[in-house]
C-alpha atoms as one frame of an Amber mdcrd trajectory, in Angstrom:
protein
   0.000   0.000   0.000   2.729   2.458  -0.918   1.030   4.401  -3.736  -1.176
   6.934  -1.941  -3.039   7.664  -5.194  -4.023   4.036  -5.907  -7.568   2.955
  -5.101  -7.533  -0.162  -2.913  -9.603  -3.271  -3.537 -12.037  -4.565  -0.933
  -9.587  -7.396  -0.199  -6.760  -4.918   0.411  -8.968  -2.895   2.738  -9.876
  -6.063   4.653  -6.204  -7.070   4.856  -5.448  -3.789   6.636  -7.174  -5.267
   9.702  -8.791  -2.077  10.942 -10.699  -2.866  14.115 -14.018  -1.068  14.405
 -13.977   0.208  10.813 -16.208  -1.021   7.988 -16.190  -0.461   4.278 -19.254
   1.515   3.242 -19.224   1.719  -0.532 -16.167   3.717  -1.533 -15.396   4.847
   2.023 -14.303   3.638   5.439 -16.642   4.375   8.316 -16.520   4.033  12.084
 -18.573   5.222  15.019 -16.875   5.926  18.325 -19.034   5.819  21.452 -17.678
   8.684  23.505 -20.467   8.622  26.144 -19.781  12.302  26.887 -20.052  15.281
  24.584 -16.801  16.755  25.928 -14.925  13.539  25.090 -16.436  13.559  21.617
 -15.328  17.139  21.120 -11.796  16.271  22.229 -11.730  13.347  19.789 -12.932
  15.600  16.953 -10.237  18.159  17.800  -7.524  15.488  17.736  -8.826  14.086
  14.455  -8.908  17.590  13.010  -5.285  18.261  13.938  -4.135  14.958  12.455
  -6.195  15.507   9.313  -4.654  18.929   8.785  -1.164  17.492   9.290  -1.876
  14.739   6.745  -3.729  17.109   4.381  -6.454  14.457   4.224  -9.846  15.415
   5.599 -12.573  13.075   6.871 -16.258  13.731   7.218 -17.081  13.979  10.934
 -20.337  13.922  12.861 -20.308  14.933  16.513 -23.406  14.091  18.515 -24.154
  13.090  22.047 -22.906  10.392  22.705 -20.768   9.499  19.678 -18.510  10.616
  16.850 -18.975   9.295  13.322 -15.986   9.284  10.986 -16.043   8.653   7.235
 -12.847   8.491   5.191 -12.536   8.483   1.417 -10.002   9.762  -1.070 -12.301
  11.889  -3.191  -9.584  12.545  -5.760  -9.523   8.853  -6.742 -13.120   7.985
  -5.884 -12.391   5.381  -3.257 -10.220   4.142  -0.429  -6.446   4.587  -0.568
  -3.559   4.022   1.805  -4.126   7.605   3.018  -7.491   6.496   4.396  -6.010
   3.411   6.048  -3.275   5.526   7.667  -5.712   8.153   8.937  -8.102   5.456
  10.207  -5.257   4.010  12.291  -4.455   7.474  13.629  -8.112   8.111  14.513
  -8.328   4.752  16.287  -5.206   5.663  18.243  -6.727   8.958  19.349  -9.878
   7.145  20.425  -7.883   4.559  22.384  -5.923   7.330  24.124  -9.248   8.804
  25.264 -10.596   5.428  26.396 -13.183   5.418  23.611 -14.217   2.234  21.814
 -15.494   1.903  18.273 -19.004   0.525  17.929 -18.967  -2.845  16.217
């Protein structure tokens, strides 16, 4: 998964082994149960900072009591290694906050 511009197959996405993430059409999606609005806001802020650093921006939904994250590389119309990398980063932020992804 070295070419960040190459659209990944469903098998390649599955091989990435992302816990708590699912393929939804041409995107990756996860819902993180934050249980508190303030925790959700902190998660969104961390995701935002990482997204800016990576210059790769997810769609986010902040509600009480969860955060929804959708990742897709719009420039190639699907999932790329950029999405896999950012999904891992998002999961790390969630773990640091003690937040689990909904299965």
